[in-house]
RODO-2510 file (C-alpha; in nm, 4 decimals, decimal comma):
residues 360
     n   res          X          Y          Z
     1     m    -7,4447     2,4680     0,3927
     2     s    -7,5898     2,6203     0,7033
     3     t    -7,5707     2,9865     0,7776
     4     d    -7,5780     2,9466     1,1517
     5     s    -7,2638     2,9398     1,3643
     6     d    -7,3193     2,8842     1,7348
     7     v    -6,9890     3,0366     1,8429
     8     p    -6,8157     3,3163     1,6510
     9     s    -6,4444     3,3443     1,5951
    10     a    -6,2947     3,4145     1,9349
    11     d    -6,0553     3,6889     1,8311
    12     s    -6,2988     3,8781     1,6119
    13     s    -6,5841     3,8411     1,8635
    14     q    -6,3687     3,9577     2,1533
    15     e    -6,2535     4,2628     1,9617
    16     s    -6,6085     4,3408     1,8514
    17     w    -6,7472     4,3021     2,2023
    18     d    -6,4789     4,5196     2,3564
    19     k    -6,5369     4,7902     2,0995
    20     t    -6,9112     4,7879     2,1588
    21     e    -6,8553     4,8143     2,5328
    22     r    -6,6129     5,1078     2,4890
    23     v    -6,8695     5,2878     2,2761
    24     r    -7,1455     5,2297     2,5300
    25     s    -6,9277     5,3502     2,8140
    26     g    -6,8280     5,6644     2,6292
    27     g    -6,4667     5,5652     2,5738
    28     e    -6,4914     5,5720     2,1955
    29     g    -6,7579     5,8249     2,1151
    30     s    -7,1334     5,7941     2,1459
    31     l    -7,3423     5,5004     2,0404
    32     s    -7,5142     5,7224     1,7847
    33     s    -7,1833     5,8007     1,6193
    34     c    -7,1016     5,4292     1,6064
    35     r    -7,4331     5,3628     1,4363
    36     k    -7,3376     5,5999     1,1569
    37     s    -7,0733     5,3525     1,0499
    38     l    -7,3165     5,0933     0,9195
    39     v    -7,0707     4,9474     0,6724
    40     k    -6,8118     4,8905     0,9426
    41     r    -7,0635     4,7310     1,1772
    42     v    -7,2033     4,5052     0,9058
    43     w    -6,8486     4,4018     0,8203
    44     i    -6,7948     4,2976     1,1828
    45     y    -7,1305     4,1189     1,1779
    46     q    -7,0468     3,9156     0,8696
    47     k    -6,7153     3,8060     1,0169
    48     e    -6,8986     3,6598     1,3140
    49     r    -7,2275     3,5352     1,1716
    50     f    -7,1929     3,5103     0,7926
    51     p    -6,8237     3,4977     0,6985
    52     l    -6,8203     3,5825     0,3300
    53     v    -6,4962     3,4024     0,2483
    54     k    -6,6042     3,0743     0,4069
    55     h    -6,9649     3,0846     0,2916
    56     g    -6,8739     3,2355    -0,0435
    57     l    -6,6470     2,9409    -0,1248
    58     l    -6,9080     2,6823    -0,0272
    59     i    -7,1835     2,8654    -0,2141
    60     a    -6,9615     2,8977    -0,5216
    61     i    -6,9080     2,5217    -0,5202
    62     f    -7,2785     2,4513    -0,4630
    63     s    -7,4112     2,6969    -0,7216
    64     g    -7,1358     2,6092    -0,9688
    65     a    -7,2228     2,2413    -0,9305
    66     a    -7,5867     2,3190    -1,0062
    67     v    -7,4931     2,5169    -1,3165
    68     g    -7,2519     2,2437    -1,4275
    69     y    -7,5152     1,9757    -1,3711
    70     g    -7,7696     2,1763    -1,5697
    71     a    -7,5208     2,2194    -1,8527
    72     n    -7,4539     1,8453    -1,8655
    73     l    -7,8268     1,7800    -1,8600
    74     i    -7,8878     1,9867    -2,1740
    75     h    -7,5540     1,8909    -2,3343
    76     t    -7,3905     2,2294    -2,3388
    77     r    -7,1087     2,4147    -2,1647
    78     p    -7,1774     2,6158    -1,8475
    79     a    -7,2339     2,9834    -1,9227
    80     l    -7,0372     3,2406    -1,7253
    81     t    -7,3450     3,4638    -1,6989
    82     s    -7,5469     3,1745    -1,5587
    83     a    -7,2754     3,0952    -1,3029
    84     f    -7,2630     3,4641    -1,2040
    85     v    -7,6388     3,4881    -1,1474
    86     a    -7,6559     3,1501    -0,9732
    87     f    -7,3775     3,2416    -0,7317
    88     f    -7,5065     3,5820    -0,6242
    89     s    -7,8685     3,4657    -0,6104
    90     t    -7,7726     3,1666    -0,3955
    91     l    -7,5590     3,3859    -0,1706
    92     a    -7,8591     3,6173    -0,1290
    93     f    -8,0890     3,3247    -0,0396
    94     f    -7,8582     3,2073     0,2369
    95     w    -7,8098     3,5641     0,3598
    96     q    -8,1873     3,6032     0,3861
    97     m    -8,2054     3,2835     0,5897
    98     r    -7,9315     3,4157     0,8181
    99     v    -8,1342     3,7337     0,8758
   100     a    -8,4512     3,5320     0,9410
   101     d    -8,2673     3,3218     1,1989
   102     e    -8,1653     3,6383     1,3849
   103     f    -8,5332     3,7242     1,4291
   104     k    -8,6239     3,3690     1,5275
   105     d    -8,3377     3,3246     1,7760
   106     l    -8,3400     3,6674     1,9395
   107     a    -8,4995     3,5598     2,2681
   108     d    -8,2683     3,2612     2,3150
   109     d    -7,9618     3,4584     2,2066
   110     t    -8,0416     3,7368     2,4493
   111     q    -8,0728     3,4905     2,7382
   112     y    -7,7980     3,2407     2,6593
   113     r    -7,5654     3,4036     2,4025
   114     p    -7,5601     3,7791     2,4712
   115     y    -7,2176     3,8083     2,3048
   116     r    -7,3764     3,7711     1,9619
   117     p    -7,4029     4,0851     1,7443
   118     v    -7,7769     4,1537     1,7718
   119     p    -7,8182     4,1039     2,1499
   120     r    -7,5109     4,3144     2,2242
   121     g    -7,6347     4,5970     2,0021
   122     l    -7,3826     4,5896     1,7193
   123     v    -7,6584     4,5802     1,4567
   124     s    -8,0354     4,5981     1,4815
   125     l    -8,2934     4,3618     1,3386
   126     r    -8,4312     4,6490     1,1342
   127     e    -8,0945     4,7091     0,9708
   128     l    -8,0572     4,3406     0,8916
   129     a    -8,4099     4,3274     0,7489
   130     i    -8,3329     4,6195     0,5174
   131     l    -8,0191     4,4440     0,3962
   132     g    -8,2225     4,1284     0,3393
   133     l    -8,4744     4,3209     0,1275
   134     m    -8,1907     4,4789    -0,0687
   135     s    -8,0520     4,1341    -0,1471
   136     a    -8,3960     4,0298    -0,2759
   137     m    -8,3967     4,3313    -0,5075
   138     v    -8,0575     4,2228    -0,6409
   139     q    -8,1967     3,8748    -0,7065
   140     a    -8,4917     4,0164    -0,8977
   141     g    -8,2646     4,2411    -1,1033
   142     l    -8,0347     3,9535    -1,1924
   143     a    -8,3318     3,7375    -1,2948
   144     l    -8,4678     4,0109    -1,5208
   145     w    -8,1247     4,0574    -1,6753
   146     l    -8,0545     3,6887    -1,7414
   147     a    -8,4014     3,5481    -1,8195
   148     p    -8,7255     3,7147    -1,7025
   149     s    -8,8975     3,3755    -1,6868
   150     l    -8,6821     3,2998    -1,3816
   151     l    -8,8944     3,5454    -1,1826
   152     g    -9,1766     3,2944    -1,1386
   153     l    -8,9445     3,0419    -0,9740
   154     l    -8,7826     3,3158    -0,7673
   155     v    -9,1179     3,4337    -0,6315
   156     s    -9,2131     3,0728    -0,5524
   157     i    -8,8985     3,0298    -0,3459
   158     w    -8,9660     3,3566    -0,1642
   159     a    -9,3181     3,2354    -0,0887
   160     y    -9,1904     2,9115     0,0634
   161     f    -8,9279     3,1047     0,2553
   162     g    -9,2044     3,3273     0,3929
   163     l    -9,3904     3,0195     0,5156
   164     m    -9,0699     2,9001     0,6803
   165     c    -9,0342     3,2313     0,8614
   166     k    -9,3886     3,1885     0,9950
   167     e    -9,3083     2,8227     1,0714
   168     f    -9,6020     2,7279     0,8477
   169     f    -9,8392     2,8783     1,1071
   170     v    -9,8012     2,5668     1,3249
   171     r    -9,5082     2,6793     1,5367
   172     q    -9,5925     2,4860     1,8519
   173     w    -9,6621     2,1629     1,6650
   174     l    -9,3366     2,1848     1,4705
   175     r    -9,1387     2,2601     1,7858
   176     a    -9,2870     1,9479     1,9422
   177     h    -9,1954     1,7390     1,6354
   178     p    -8,8304     1,8136     1,5525
   179     v    -8,8147     1,5677     1,2620
   180     a    -9,1075     1,7361     1,0883
   181     y    -8,9477     2,0736     1,1628
   182     v    -8,6197     1,9770     0,9981
   183     l    -8,7783     1,8119     0,6951
   184     s    -9,0170     2,1004     0,6276
   185     h    -8,7406     2,3599     0,6489
   186     m    -8,4957     2,1556     0,4412
   187     v    -8,7146     2,1846     0,1309
   188     i    -8,5664     2,5297     0,0758
   189     v    -8,2283     2,3767    -0,0168
   190     p    -8,3431     2,1863    -0,3303
   191     l    -8,5535     2,4876    -0,4244
   192     i    -8,2391     2,6998    -0,4222
   193     g    -8,0594     2,4260    -0,6126
   194     a    -8,3401     2,4221    -0,8707
   195     y    -8,3020     2,7961    -0,9178
   196     a    -7,9279     2,7621    -0,9749
   197     v    -7,9838     2,4814    -1,2285
   198     a    -8,2521     2,6895    -1,3992
   199     a    -8,0070     2,9784    -1,4322
   200     q    -7,8252     2,7532    -1,6801
   201     t    -8,1166     2,5773    -1,8511
   202     v    -8,3720     2,8585    -1,8859
   203     p    -8,1667     3,1075    -2,0929
   204     t    -8,0664     2,8290    -2,3342
   205     t    -8,3754     2,6095    -2,3614
   206     g    -8,6492     2,7798    -2,1604
   207     i    -8,6716     2,4688    -1,9400
   208     v    -8,7444     2,5534    -1,5764
   209     f    -8,7798     2,1926    -1,4646
   210     a    -8,7016     1,8560    -1,6222
   211     w    -8,7237     1,5108    -1,4634
   212     g    -8,3500     1,4727    -1,5046
   213     m    -8,3091     1,7443    -1,2402
   214     l    -8,4926     1,5416    -0,9755
   215     p    -8,2016     1,3214    -0,8605
   216     f    -7,9819     1,6286    -0,8179
   217     l    -8,2521     1,8091    -0,6198
   218     l    -8,2996     1,5034    -0,3956
   219     t    -7,9235     1,5025    -0,3461
   220     c    -7,9458     1,8675    -0,2379
   221     f    -8,2260     1,7844     0,0054
   222     c    -8,0429     1,4934     0,1672
   223     n    -7,7120     1,6758     0,1784
   224     g    -7,8924     1,9638     0,3453
   225     l    -7,9907     1,7141     0,6148
   226     v    -7,6273     1,6060     0,6426
   227     i    -7,5255     1,9668     0,7068
   228     e    -7,8129     2,0442     0,9444
   229     l    -7,7639     1,7315     1,1537
   230     g    -7,3863     1,7569     1,1465
   231     r    -7,3711     2,1108     1,2785
   232     k    -7,5918     2,0263     1,5779
   233     i    -7,4242     1,7081     1,6948
   234     r    -7,1746     1,7584     1,9769
   235     l    -6,9666     1,5478     2,2073
   236     p    -7,1006     1,5362     2,5662
   237     a    -6,8572     1,7987     2,6971
   238     g    -6,9744     2,0426     2,4310
   239     e    -7,3430     2,0411     2,5239
   240     e    -7,4667     2,3610     2,6867
   241     l    -7,7940     2,4829     2,8283
   242     g    -8,0009     2,6876     2,5854
   243     v    -7,8407     2,5396     2,2741
   244     e    -8,0592     2,2765     2,1087
   245     t    -7,8640     1,9866     1,9600
   246     y    -7,9664     1,6544     1,8123
   247     s    -7,7048     1,4770     2,0220
   248     a    -7,8758     1,6008     2,3388
   249     l    -8,2217     1,5260     2,1985
   250     w    -8,1555     1,1724     2,0749
   251     g    -7,8218     1,0777     2,2302
   252     l    -7,4900     1,0880     2,0491
   253     p    -7,4918     0,7351     1,8971
   254     r    -7,8451     0,7681     1,7573
   255     a    -7,7797     1,1199     1,6266
   256     i    -7,4670     1,0029     1,4449
   257     r    -7,6546     0,7036     1,3007
   258     l    -7,9215     0,9391     1,1654
   259     w    -7,6472     1,1582     1,0201
   260     l    -7,4944     0,8503     0,8562
   261     g    -7,8389     0,7651     0,7204
   262     a    -7,8590     1,1082     0,5584
   263     v    -7,5108     1,0539     0,4156
   264     g    -7,6220     0,7197     0,2721
   265     l    -7,9318     0,8716     0,1086
   266     t    -7,7201     1,1512    -0,0350
   267     a    -7,4852     0,8916    -0,1822
   268     i    -7,7732     0,7002    -0,3436
   269     f    -7,9292     1,0077    -0,5004
   270     s    -7,5941     1,1474    -0,6112
   271     l    -7,5293     0,8239    -0,8013
   272     g    -7,8744     0,8576    -0,9567
   273     a    -7,7916     1,2143    -1,0553
   274     a    -7,4624     1,1004    -1,2047
   275     w    -7,6457     0,8309    -1,4025
   276     s    -7,8806     1,0985    -1,5422
   277     i    -7,5870     1,2865    -1,6953
   278     n    -7,3726     0,9803    -1,7749
   279     t    -7,0950     1,0582    -1,5260
   280     l    -7,1076     0,7523    -1,3011
   281     a    -6,7452     0,6729    -1,3829
   282     i    -6,6426     1,0025    -1,2224
   283     v    -6,8851     1,0193    -0,9306
   284     a    -6,8997     0,6578    -0,8078
   285     p    -6,5295     0,6239    -0,7082
   286     i    -6,5369     0,9550    -0,5215
   287     v    -6,8579     0,8701    -0,3354
   288     s    -6,7244     0,5257    -0,2441
   289     a    -6,3982     0,6684    -0,1102
   290     l    -6,5822     0,9311     0,0934
   291     l    -6,8176     0,6719     0,2425
   292     g    -6,5245     0,4578     0,3542
   293     w    -6,3460     0,7534     0,5122
   294     i    -6,6610     0,8743     0,6914
   295     s    -6,7279     0,5257     0,8329
   296     f    -6,3749     0,5183     0,9710
   297     k    -6,4062     0,8671     1,1241
   298     t    -6,7429     0,8195     1,2939
   299     w    -6,6969     0,4684     1,4342
   300     p    -6,5301     0,5794     1,7650
   301     w    -6,8255     0,8034     1,8586
   302     l    -7,1066     0,5531     1,8114
   303     g    -7,0676     0,4115     2,1630
   304     q    -7,0758     0,7431     2,3485
   305     v    -7,3707     0,9076     2,5212
   306     a    -7,4689     1,2732     2,5303
   307     t    -7,5254     1,4583     2,8544
   308     v    -7,6176     1,8223     2,8884
   309     q    -7,3491     2,0151     3,0715
   310     p    -7,4179     2,2902     3,3274
   311     p    -7,4788     2,6276     3,1628
   312     s    -7,1898     2,8587     3,0998
   313     p    -7,1729     3,1685     3,3214
   314     p    -7,4010     3,4413     3,1822
   315     v    -7,1099     3,6693     3,0969
   316     p    -7,1384     3,8522     2,7610
   317     n    -6,7824     3,7675     2,6705
   318     p    -6,6957     3,5009     2,4118
   319     r    -6,3509     3,4416     2,5606
   320     p    -6,3368     3,4757     2,9407
   321     k    -5,9931     3,5398     3,0856
   322     g    -5,8001     3,2263     3,1738
   323     e    -6,0006     2,9959     2,9475
   324     r    -5,8947     2,8508     2,6165
   325     s    -6,0523     3,0071     2,3107
   326     v    -6,4182     2,9400     2,2451
   327     e    -6,3372     2,8694     1,8818
   328     k    -6,0943     2,5941     1,9797
   329     r    -6,3440     2,4491     2,2268
   330     h    -6,6175     2,4695     1,9630
   331     k    -6,4140     2,2745     1,7066
   332     t    -6,3081     2,0140     1,9622
   333     h    -6,6660     1,9338     2,0619
   334     d    -6,8193     1,9302     1,7123
   335     p    -6,6940     1,5979     1,5749
   336     l    -6,8796     1,6093     1,2438
   337     d    -6,7706     1,9522     1,1217
   338     t    -6,4830     1,8236     0,9095
   339     p    -6,6574     1,5078     0,7780
   340     t    -6,9633     1,7158     0,6841
   341     a    -6,7561     1,9767     0,4998
   342     i    -6,5448     1,7229     0,3099
   343     w    -6,8493     1,5125     0,2192
   344     t    -7,0382     1,8177     0,0911
   345     l    -6,7451     1,9428    -0,1143
   346     g    -6,6824     1,5972    -0,2587
   347     i    -7,0441     1,5457    -0,3629
   348     y    -7,0887     1,8796    -0,5362
   349     l    -6,7453     1,8863    -0,6968
   350     s    -6,7950     1,5372    -0,8396
   351     l    -7,1491     1,6004    -0,9623
   352     g    -7,1226     1,9450    -1,1154
   353     w    -6,7628     2,0560    -1,1527
   354     l    -6,5494     1,7551    -1,2460
   355     p    -6,7709     1,6230    -1,5290
   356     w    -6,7329     1,9329    -1,7436
   357     l    -6,3787     2,0139    -1,6284
   358     l    -6,2708     1,6634    -1,7318
   359     g    -6,4913     1,6585    -2,0374
   360     g    -6,7183     1,3899    -1,8903
***
């Protein structure tokens, strides 16, 4: 469930870039007048960097699964209020991470990907930071409304997120150790999952954490690795200078094997989570079918090697004339996008949604 998207939608990005250029050149009013339309600019931004429909669906499935799992754990039905708070709080967490990434990636984006919204001047970091703070205020308000005792967990997650933003004050060491970097940053995913589960358990029982939650949280952690690795593994022709990928770092076969390892760990912990809520009969067949399909899909790529391609021309245009769309090229060179999405949906639907929908 990553918030990053290396290449925006070609049509929307092209239109956004052209409009920004017309404004800067005086063909559509002054830049100051454009900046007055914050809502319109943020709407363009979200289409490119945080598409609400796409992310909203995935976050609804993730947060709903957490609420459903929590309900099964305490032997009750999921509460609509809990699902509401879990969804919007989770959406806010991922939005805040998107904003933090804009700060972290600004230098690289300016040099290698000037077509992105912040480098091209569509929105400023200050505006995004304000929106991030506003989302945190919404989270706090929802926690106070549903169960004030959720605030302690919320503040704890913010604290860890703050350490992430500072890269735990060991930036250079983490950059030199990519595995440690990924593992340390992935902790935020089970923390968010714990908050969504707690949105169901705390109002009913006052329980913030129970050992029965642990397998689900480990599933969230490992599936976060599946998503993180999957989105940064590309076929050789898709590698580009300035874009860090695990396929370029480790080679395509090894990167895919590590991704498969994360899938395997997710499967193990998801079965443990299902055992905790007595839903193995529902989860095990789905996990087994997904594992078989993923093995079939990834086998052809295990013998390939990754090579970094020459950099793209430094033209701030996501769709140069005469070339096929960047979006199409992006999908063609990212072989694990579909397997990652289907695996993630299958895991969370089987763990949190199907058990209570089917009366399991």
